[in-house]
C-alpha positions in Angstrom: 57.6 24.0 -60.3 54.4 23.3 -58.1 51.7 25.9 -58.5 50.8 26.9 -55.1 47.8 29.1 -54.3 48.4 32.8 -53.6 46.9 33.9 -50.3 44.5 36.3 -51.9 43.2 33.5 -54.2 42.3 31.3 -51.1 39.3 32.8 -49.6 40.0 30.7 -46.5 36.7 31.8 -44.8 33.5 29.9 -45.2 30.7 32.1 -46.4 28.6 30.9 -43.5 31.2 32.2 -41.0 31.1 36.1 -40.5 34.5 37.8 -40.7 33.0 40.9 -39.1 35.0 41.8 -36.0 37.7 39.2 -36.6 41.2 40.6 -36.8 44.0 38.4 -38.3 47.1 39.0 -36.1 49.6 36.4 -37.5 49.7 34.0 -40.5 52.1 31.2 -41.4 51.9 29.3 -44.7 53.3 25.9 -44.9 53.6 24.2 -48.4 53.9 20.4 -48.0 53.7 18.5 -51.4 50.3 18.9 -52.9 48.9 20.5 -49.8 49.2 23.9 -48.4 48.6 24.6 -44.7 47.6 28.0 -43.3 48.0 28.7 -39.5 46.2 31.9 -38.8 45.9 33.7 -35.4 42.8 35.8 -35.1 41.2 37.8 -32.5 37.5 37.7 -31.4 35.5 40.8 -30.7 36.3 40.4 -27.0 40.2 40.3 -27.9 40.6 36.5 -27.3 43.0 34.8 -29.6 42.1 31.7 -31.5 43.9 29.6 -34.2 42.4 28.5 -37.6 44.2 25.7 -39.3 43.3 25.4 -43.0 44.4 22.7 -45.3 44.1 23.4 -48.9 44.5 21.1 -51.9 44.3 22.0 -55.6 41.8 19.8 -57.4 40.7 19.5 -61.0 36.9 19.8 -61.3 34.5 18.0 -63.5 34.4 21.1 -65.7 38.2 20.9 -66.2 38.9 23.9 -64.1 41.1 23.9 -61.0 39.6 24.7 -57.6 40.8 24.5 -54.0 39.5 22.0 -51.7 39.6 23.4 -48.1 39.3 21.8 -44.7 39.3 24.1 -41.6 39.7 23.6 -37.8 39.0 26.3 -35.3 41.2 26.0 -32.2 40.4 28.1 -29.2 42.9 29.1 -26.5 41.4 27.0 -23.8 42.0 24.0 -26.0 45.7 24.9 -27.1 47.4 22.8 -24.5 45.3 19.6 -24.9 45.5 19.9 -28.7 49.3 20.4 -28.6 49.7 17.4 -26.2 47.5 15.2 -28.3 49.3 16.2 -31.5 52.7 15.5 -30.0 51.7 12.1 -28.5 50.3 11.1 -31.9 53.3 12.1 -33.8 55.7 10.4 -31.4 53.5 7.2 -31.7 54.0 7.3 -35.5 57.8 8.0 -35.3 58.2 5.0 -32.9 56.0 2.6 -34.7 56.1 3.4 -38.4 58.9 1.1 -39.8 59.5 3.4 -42.8 59.0 6.8 -41.1 61.6 9.4 -42.2 61.8 12.3 -39.7 62.6 15.3 -41.9 62.9 17.6 -38.9 66.1 15.9 -37.7 69.5 16.2 -39.5 70.6 13.2 -41.5 74.0 11.7 -42.0 74.0 13.4 -45.4 73.3 16.9 -43.7 76.1 16.4 -41.2 78.7 15.1 -43.8 78.2 17.7 -46.5 81.2 18.5 -48.6 82.1 20.8 -51.3 82.1 19.3 -54.7 
């Protein structure tokens, strides 16, 4: 079984970014192969919502110990619509142009023809 990070192990905040005054309102964890994605909705001191997208990958360090490599994007509400449109357009391009693309979000023939064995 894949060893995924626990949320409390992640420390998804950069040390240079102050957590003070930031309230986490919603969190969604998506495990995808060797990566884990965190979608966190937070609130600024003024009450504006924003989204942090964090990609986490477990890596073996030179010292032989595991650590988590993290990449983070901050997405503010004024950019939500443009980001959403750009992401959708990009995914649709891949679906239409990648010959061996498998769309796991749509039911397959196997899913629709399940039988009891």
